[in-house]
KEGUDO-872982 format. One record per residue (C-alpha): residue number from 1; x, y, z. Coordinates in steps of 0.02 Angstrom, whole numbers. Layout:
N
+-----+--------+--------+--------+
| num |     c1 |     c2 |     c3 |
+-----+--------+--------+--------+
| NUM |      X |      Y |      Z |
...
+-----+--------+--------+--------+
END
This chain:
340
+-----+--------+--------+--------+
| num |     c1 |     c2 |     c3 |
+-----+--------+--------+--------+
|   1 |   3785 |  -9471 |  -2951 |
|   2 |   3797 |  -9553 |  -3122 |
|   3 |   3933 |  -9513 |  -3248 |
|   4 |   3819 |  -9410 |  -3362 |
|   5 |   3766 |  -9295 |  -3222 |
|   6 |   3945 |  -9278 |  -3159 |
|   7 |   3996 |  -9227 |  -3335 |
|   8 |   3860 |  -9095 |  -3346 |
|   9 |   3897 |  -9021 |  -3176 |
|  10 |   4088 |  -9026 |  -3187 |
|  11 |   4113 |  -8985 |  -3370 |
|  12 |   4226 |  -9138 |  -3390 |
|  13 |   4175 |  -9247 |  -3537 |
|  14 |   4115 |  -9424 |  -3506 |
|  15 |   4258 |  -9484 |  -3615 |
|  16 |   4385 |  -9398 |  -3500 |
|  17 |   4297 |  -9463 |  -3346 |
|  18 |   4313 |  -9640 |  -3412 |
|  19 |   4497 |  -9605 |  -3450 |
|  20 |   4522 |  -9546 |  -3270 |
|  21 |   4439 |  -9708 |  -3212 |
|  22 |   4554 |  -9814 |  -3322 |
|  23 |   4708 |  -9725 |  -3252 |
|  24 |   4646 |  -9745 |  -3075 |
|  25 |   4650 |  -9557 |  -3054 |
|  26 |   4465 |  -9532 |  -3014 |
|  27 |   4372 |  -9696 |  -2992 |
|  28 |   4188 |  -9698 |  -2950 |
|  29 |   4176 |  -9794 |  -2786 |
|  30 |   4000 |  -9858 |  -2812 |
|  31 |   3893 |  -9950 |  -2936 |
|  32 |   3706 |  -9945 |  -2960 |
|  33 |   3602 | -10104 |  -2958 |
|  34 |   3612 | -10098 |  -3147 |
|  35 |   3803 | -10093 |  -3144 |
|  36 |   3825 |  -9908 |  -3190 |
|  37 |   3965 |  -9804 |  -3116 |
|  38 |   3910 |  -9699 |  -2969 |
|  39 |   4015 |  -9558 |  -2899 |
|  40 |   4013 |  -9516 |  -2714 |
|  41 |   4039 |  -9344 |  -2639 |
|  42 |   4222 |  -9389 |  -2604 |
|  43 |   4243 |  -9443 |  -2786 |
|  44 |   4173 |  -9276 |  -2847 |
|  45 |   4289 |  -9183 |  -2728 |
|  46 |   4439 |  -9279 |  -2796 |
|  47 |   4384 |  -9241 |  -2974 |
|  48 |   4383 |  -9054 |  -2937 |
|  49 |   4555 |  -9069 |  -2855 |
|  50 |   4621 |  -9153 |  -3013 |
|  51 |   4547 |  -9019 |  -3125 |
|  52 |   4618 |  -8881 |  -3014 |
|  53 |   4792 |  -8957 |  -3024 |
|  54 |   4778 |  -8975 |  -3212 |
|  55 |   4741 |  -8789 |  -3228 |
|  56 |   4913 |  -8760 |  -3149 |
|  57 |   4991 |  -8859 |  -3290 |
|  58 |   5016 |  -9026 |  -3202 |
|  59 |   5010 |  -9184 |  -3304 |
|  60 |   4889 |  -9321 |  -3254 |
|  61 |   5030 |  -9423 |  -3176 |
|  62 |   5089 |  -9270 |  -3077 |
|  63 |   4913 |  -9237 |  -3018 |
|  64 |   4897 |  -9418 |  -2958 |
|  65 |   5063 |  -9406 |  -2866 |
|  66 |   5012 |  -9243 |  -2785 |
|  67 |   4851 |  -9321 |  -2721 |
|  68 |   4911 |  -9497 |  -2676 |
|  69 |   5091 |  -9488 |  -2618 |
|  70 |   5106 |  -9430 |  -2437 |
|  71 |   5288 |  -9373 |  -2457 |
|  72 |   5253 |  -9273 |  -2616 |
|  73 |   5328 |  -9096 |  -2600 |
|  74 |   5211 |  -8973 |  -2683 |
|  75 |   5335 |  -8830 |  -2665 |
|  76 |   5462 |  -8917 |  -2779 |
|  77 |   5332 |  -8953 |  -2911 |
|  78 |   5262 |  -8776 |  -2907 |
|  79 |   5440 |  -8709 |  -2924 |
|  80 |   5467 |  -8818 |  -3079 |
|  81 |   5301 |  -8760 |  -3150 |
|  82 |   5350 |  -8578 |  -3125 |
|  83 |   5516 |  -8608 |  -3214 |
|  84 |   5439 |  -8697 |  -3363 |
|  85 |   5297 |  -8572 |  -3374 |
|  86 |   5421 |  -8429 |  -3383 |
|  87 |   5516 |  -8521 |  -3520 |
|  88 |   5355 |  -8545 |  -3617 |
|  89 |   5305 |  -8362 |  -3595 |
|  90 |   5478 |  -8306 |  -3653 |
|  91 |   5464 |  -8416 |  -3807 |
|  92 |   5290 |  -8347 |  -3843 |
|  93 |   5352 |  -8168 |  -3822 |
|  94 |   5497 |  -8204 |  -3939 |
|  95 |   5376 |  -8273 |  -4067 |
|  96 |   5263 |  -8122 |  -4046 |
|  97 |   5410 |  -8004 |  -4073 |
|  98 |   5456 |  -8095 |  -4234 |
|  99 |   5277 |  -8087 |  -4297 |
| 100 |   5268 |  -7901 |  -4258 |
| 101 |   5430 |  -7871 |  -4352 |
| 102 |   5368 |  -7966 |  -4503 |
| 103 |   5203 |  -7871 |  -4495 |
| 104 |   5292 |  -7703 |  -4480 |
| 105 |   5386 |  -7738 |  -4642 |
| 106 |   5217 |  -7753 |  -4732 |
| 107 |   5259 |  -7905 |  -4839 |
| 108 |   5154 |  -7916 |  -4996 |
| 109 |   5183 |  -8099 |  -5039 |
| 110 |   5218 |  -8260 |  -4946 |
| 111 |   5391 |  -8259 |  -5023 |
| 112 |   5421 |  -8094 |  -4933 |
| 113 |   5363 |  -8170 |  -4769 |
| 114 |   5479 |  -8319 |  -4790 |
| 115 |   5625 |  -8206 |  -4836 |
| 116 |   5596 |  -8098 |  -4681 |
| 117 |   5587 |  -8251 |  -4569 |
| 118 |   5749 |  -8315 |  -4645 |
| 119 |   5834 |  -8148 |  -4610 |
| 120 |   5771 |  -8142 |  -4431 |
| 121 |   5835 |  -8318 |  -4399 |
| 122 |   6003 |  -8275 |  -4476 |
| 123 |   6020 |  -8124 |  -4362 |
| 124 |   6013 |  -8244 |  -4215 |
| 125 |   6153 |  -8352 |  -4284 |
| 126 |   6316 |  -8368 |  -4188 |
| 127 |   6410 |  -8356 |  -4353 |
| 128 |   6459 |  -8178 |  -4397 |
| 129 |   6485 |  -8228 |  -4578 |
| 130 |   6308 |  -8296 |  -4589 |
| 131 |   6235 |  -8139 |  -4509 |
| 132 |   6332 |  -8028 |  -4628 |
| 133 |   6285 |  -8129 |  -4782 |
| 134 |   6100 |  -8129 |  -4735 |
| 135 |   6100 |  -7939 |  -4718 |
| 136 |   6197 |  -7902 |  -4877 |
| 137 |   6095 |  -8023 |  -4982 |
| 138 |   5932 |  -7930 |  -4957 |
| 139 |   5848 |  -7868 |  -5116 |
| 140 |   5861 |  -7680 |  -5133 |
| 141 |   5674 |  -7665 |  -5165 |
| 142 |   5619 |  -7786 |  -5029 |
| 143 |   5535 |  -7738 |  -4867 |
| 144 |   5652 |  -7736 |  -4718 |
| 145 |   5620 |  -7781 |  -4534 |
| 146 |   5689 |  -7614 |  -4477 |
| 147 |   5657 |  -7639 |  -4291 |
| 148 |   5756 |  -7802 |  -4293 |
| 149 |   5898 |  -7720 |  -4389 |
| 150 |   5905 |  -7577 |  -4263 |
| 151 |   5908 |  -7698 |  -4116 |
| 152 |   6048 |  -7795 |  -4199 |
| 153 |   6146 |  -7637 |  -4240 |
| 154 |   6141 |  -7581 |  -4058 |
| 155 |   6210 |  -7747 |  -3995 |
| 156 |   6326 |  -7809 |  -4135 |
| 157 |   6510 |  -7829 |  -4089 |
| 158 |   6575 |  -7898 |  -4253 |
| 159 |   6637 |  -7747 |  -4355 |
| 160 |   6596 |  -7828 |  -4522 |
| 161 |   6418 |  -7870 |  -4471 |
| 162 |   6398 |  -7698 |  -4392 |
| 163 |   6450 |  -7618 |  -4556 |
| 164 |   6323 |  -7722 |  -4652 |
| 165 |   6187 |  -7672 |  -4529 |
| 166 |   6230 |  -7487 |  -4548 |
| 167 |   6222 |  -7506 |  -4737 |
| 168 |   6052 |  -7588 |  -4725 |
| 169 |   5984 |  -7454 |  -4608 |
| 170 |   6051 |  -7316 |  -4720 |
| 171 |   5957 |  -7397 |  -4863 |
| 172 |   5799 |  -7390 |  -4756 |
| 173 |   5815 |  -7201 |  -4746 |
| 174 |   5747 |  -7127 |  -4587 |
| 175 |   5637 |  -7275 |  -4538 |
| 176 |   5760 |  -7339 |  -4409 |
| 177 |   5802 |  -7173 |  -4328 |
| 178 |   5671 |  -7183 |  -4190 |
| 179 |   5748 |  -7345 |  -4128 |
| 180 |   5926 |  -7279 |  -4146 |
| 181 |   5875 |  -7124 |  -4048 |
| 182 |   5835 |  -7234 |  -3898 |
| 183 |   6011 |  -7302 |  -3912 |
| 184 |   6079 |  -7126 |  -3887 |
| 185 |   5993 |  -7123 |  -3716 |
| 186 |   6064 |  -7290 |  -3659 |
| 187 |   6166 |  -7299 |  -3500 |
| 188 |   6281 |  -7419 |  -3591 |
| 189 |   6416 |  -7318 |  -3679 |
| 190 |   6446 |  -7454 |  -3809 |
| 191 |   6263 |  -7445 |  -3861 |
| 192 |   6275 |  -7256 |  -3877 |
| 193 |   6430 |  -7273 |  -3985 |
| 194 |   6347 |  -7399 |  -4099 |
| 195 |   6192 |  -7291 |  -4112 |
| 196 |   6295 |  -7138 |  -4160 |
| 197 |   6391 |  -7230 |  -4295 |
| 198 |   6230 |  -7302 |  -4367 |
| 199 |   6149 |  -7129 |  -4369 |
| 200 |   6298 |  -7055 |  -4462 |
| 201 |   6257 |  -7171 |  -4608 |
| 202 |   6084 |  -7094 |  -4630 |
| 203 |   6083 |  -6934 |  -4732 |
| 204 |   5923 |  -6850 |  -4673 |
| 205 |   5879 |  -6693 |  -4576 |
| 206 |   5815 |  -6799 |  -4432 |
| 207 |   5981 |  -6890 |  -4423 |
| 208 |   6072 |  -6723 |  -4414 |
| 209 |   5962 |  -6670 |  -4267 |
| 210 |   6005 |  -6831 |  -4174 |
| 211 |   6191 |  -6807 |  -4207 |
| 212 |   6180 |  -6632 |  -4133 |
| 213 |   6111 |  -6714 |  -3976 |
| 214 |   6261 |  -6830 |  -3972 |
| 215 |   6380 |  -6681 |  -3967 |
| 216 |   6334 |  -6661 |  -3782 |
| 217 |   6367 |  -6843 |  -3736 |
| 218 |   6480 |  -6876 |  -3588 |
| 219 |   6584 |  -6997 |  -3692 |
| 220 |   6720 |  -6920 |  -3799 |
| 221 |   6707 |  -7056 |  -3932 |
| 222 |   6521 |  -7023 |  -3956 |
| 223 |   6551 |  -6835 |  -3967 |
| 224 |   6693 |  -6859 |  -4090 |
| 225 |   6597 |  -6972 |  -4208 |
| 226 |   6450 |  -6853 |  -4208 |
| 227 |   6562 |  -6701 |  -4237 |
| 228 |   6653 |  -6779 |  -4385 |
| 229 |   6488 |  -6824 |  -4468 |
| 230 |   6408 |  -6655 |  -4434 |
| 231 |   6561 |  -6560 |  -4491 |
| 232 |   6562 |  -6657 |  -4654 |
| 233 |   6382 |  -6600 |  -4677 |
| 234 |   6432 |  -6419 |  -4652 |
| 235 |   6361 |  -6401 |  -4475 |
| 236 |   6465 |  -6273 |  -4381 |
| 237 |   6394 |  -6335 |  -4215 |
| 238 |   6528 |  -6468 |  -4221 |
| 239 |   6673 |  -6344 |  -4218 |
| 240 |   6705 |  -6344 |  -4028 |
| 241 |   6712 |  -6534 |  -4021 |
| 242 |   6824 |  -6541 |  -4174 |
| 243 |   6943 |  -6417 |  -4094 |
| 244 |   6940 |  -6522 |  -3936 |
| 245 |   6987 |  -6675 |  -4038 |
| 246 |   7137 |  -6586 |  -4115 |
| 247 |   7201 |  -6528 |  -3947 |
| 248 |   7175 |  -6696 |  -3861 |
| 249 |   7240 |  -6800 |  -4006 |
| 250 |   7081 |  -6900 |  -4041 |
| 251 |   7069 |  -6929 |  -4229 |
| 252 |   7152 |  -6759 |  -4241 |
| 253 |   7199 |  -6774 |  -4425 |
| 254 |   7018 |  -6807 |  -4476 |
| 255 |   6957 |  -6670 |  -4359 |
| 256 |   7078 |  -6545 |  -4436 |
| 257 |   7023 |  -6590 |  -4612 |
| 258 |   6840 |  -6566 |  -4565 |
| 259 |   6881 |  -6399 |  -4483 |
| 260 |   6959 |  -6345 |  -4646 |
| 261 |   6803 |  -6398 |  -4740 |
| 262 |   6692 |  -6304 |  -4618 |
| 263 |   6795 |  -6147 |  -4638 |
| 264 |   6771 |  -6155 |  -4826 |
| 265 |   6583 |  -6182 |  -4808 |
| 266 |   6559 |  -6051 |  -4673 |
| 267 |   6706 |  -5929 |  -4673 |
| 268 |   6765 |  -5895 |  -4498 |
| 269 |   6946 |  -5948 |  -4498 |
| 270 |   6991 |  -5807 |  -4379 |
| 271 |   6884 |  -5887 |  -4242 |
| 272 |   6955 |  -6061 |  -4269 |
| 273 |   7133 |  -5999 |  -4282 |
| 274 |   7109 |  -5891 |  -4127 |
| 275 |   7058 |  -6041 |  -4023 |
| 276 |   7204 |  -6144 |  -4088 |
| 277 |   7323 |  -6001 |  -4055 |
| 278 |   7261 |  -5983 |  -3877 |
| 279 |   7291 |  -6168 |  -3849 |
| 280 |   7466 |  -6152 |  -3921 |
| 281 |   7505 |  -6012 |  -3801 |
| 282 |   7435 |  -6104 |  -3650 |
| 283 |   7510 |  -6278 |  -3666 |
| 284 |   7688 |  -6338 |  -3652 |
| 285 |   7663 |  -6516 |  -3712 |
| 286 |   7765 |  -6538 |  -3871 |
| 287 |   7646 |  -6665 |  -3948 |
| 288 |   7495 |  -6553 |  -3923 |
| 289 |   7582 |  -6401 |  -3996 |
| 290 |   7637 |  -6503 |  -4147 |
| 291 |   7460 |  -6566 |  -4178 |
| 292 |   7393 |  -6389 |  -4173 |
| 293 |   7527 |  -6332 |  -4295 |
| 294 |   7483 |  -6471 |  -4415 |
| 295 |   7297 |  -6432 |  -4397 |
| 296 |   7329 |  -6252 |  -4450 |
| 297 |   7388 |  -6318 |  -4617 |
| 298 |   7209 |  -6376 |  -4653 |
| 299 |   7130 |  -6207 |  -4616 |
| 300 |   7116 |  -6094 |  -4770 |
| 301 |   7132 |  -5906 |  -4759 |
| 302 |   7258 |  -5775 |  -4707 |
| 303 |   7237 |  -5796 |  -4519 |
| 304 |   7303 |  -5975 |  -4522 |
| 305 |   7442 |  -5924 |  -4642 |
| 306 |   7499 |  -5786 |  -4524 |
| 307 |   7493 |  -5903 |  -4373 |
| 308 |   7603 |  -6029 |  -4464 |
| 309 |   7725 |  -5895 |  -4515 |
| 310 |   7745 |  -5844 |  -4332 |
| 311 |   7766 |  -6025 |  -4280 |
| 312 |   7910 |  -6043 |  -4403 |
| 313 |   8010 |  -5945 |  -4272 |
| 314 |   7946 |  -6048 |  -4124 |
| 315 |   8066 |  -6099 |  -3987 |
| 316 |   8024 |  -6282 |  -4015 |
| 317 |   8126 |  -6338 |  -4165 |
| 318 |   8001 |  -6473 |  -4213 |
| 319 |   7856 |  -6350 |  -4213 |
| 320 |   7960 |  -6218 |  -4303 |
| 321 |   8021 |  -6340 |  -4435 |
| 322 |   7845 |  -6409 |  -4465 |
| 323 |   7770 |  -6234 |  -4480 |
| 324 |   7908 |  -6179 |  -4599 |
| 325 |   7884 |  -6333 |  -4708 |
| 326 |   7696 |  -6301 |  -4716 |
| 327 |   7720 |  -6119 |  -4763 |
| 328 |   7847 |  -6164 |  -4898 |
| 329 |   7730 |  -6296 |  -4969 |
| 330 |   7584 |  -6173 |  -4973 |
| 331 |   7691 |  -6038 |  -5056 |
| 332 |   7752 |  -6160 |  -5187 |
| 333 |   7574 |  -6212 |  -5222 |
| 334 |   7521 |  -6031 |  -5247 |
| 335 |   7664 |  -5999 |  -5369 |
| 336 |   7618 |  -6153 |  -5470 |
| 337 |   7437 |  -6100 |  -5478 |
| 338 |   7485 |  -5926 |  -5540 |
| 339 |   7593 |  -5999 |  -5679 |
| 340 |   7453 |  -6112 |  -5736 |
+-----+--------+--------+--------+
END
């Protein structure tokens, strides 16, 4: 079979067939009387073997070794091909993810595209300072790759960079909340904590709904962060967790302040004071009783005032002295207000 017919039947160009001949990879074993190359059946079979190996990603030299060297181990080569193919696929998937993030930001100009690419590259930097600077330097009116910022926020360990990411996501409004919501469902507690903190920076109704979900988290830190944010927004749903924080001593000063704010927004000091009083009566730990006493100072209304007055006669001198000092300070404040 002459080279032209081989080319038509195999789909391999005559130029490539000649190249195979030059390399000694597929050499026609015969010649016509006129001196033209003539391929035998064995030559055609070898050609198809070469093409099959090339479809697996083998180079021409590797294909020749596979066909000519008797001690060639195909298993090793196939293993290498699998490894390199996976690397190539991972690189392609990474590129696709970047393109999708750029596309999602809806850039209007090539300058926007270049800026987004620069930000995405900076987010991959090992330098926390570079990551932070890239985030903070974004134009306030520019499109943002929200999905990339969410992914970074859920994995960032550097507190300064994490703060910059939360600022950027807050600026994006509610556009990153869907991604942050997935973080709340993570099995990794650190991811759930980062998601909660990032959500607290977003002042939307949807963010408030997500924070209410976080109140039921198994992790006390997640519950506490959500409760402080919700209480500051006037959501009374956070009251049980805030009370828990006071009793257990987890950011108890902040929790007490937010409880006081909630009581002003939604009067119900009797309920809050009643829970605190029950805890006082049921625990013997001096530190816990002192925290509760101090928390009562933040609760406005007569119920808290009466509870403090009773505590001024408590058997624990530290609790009694603290309660008395609070009552005296409150009374002095009232007298000053009357005079003014």
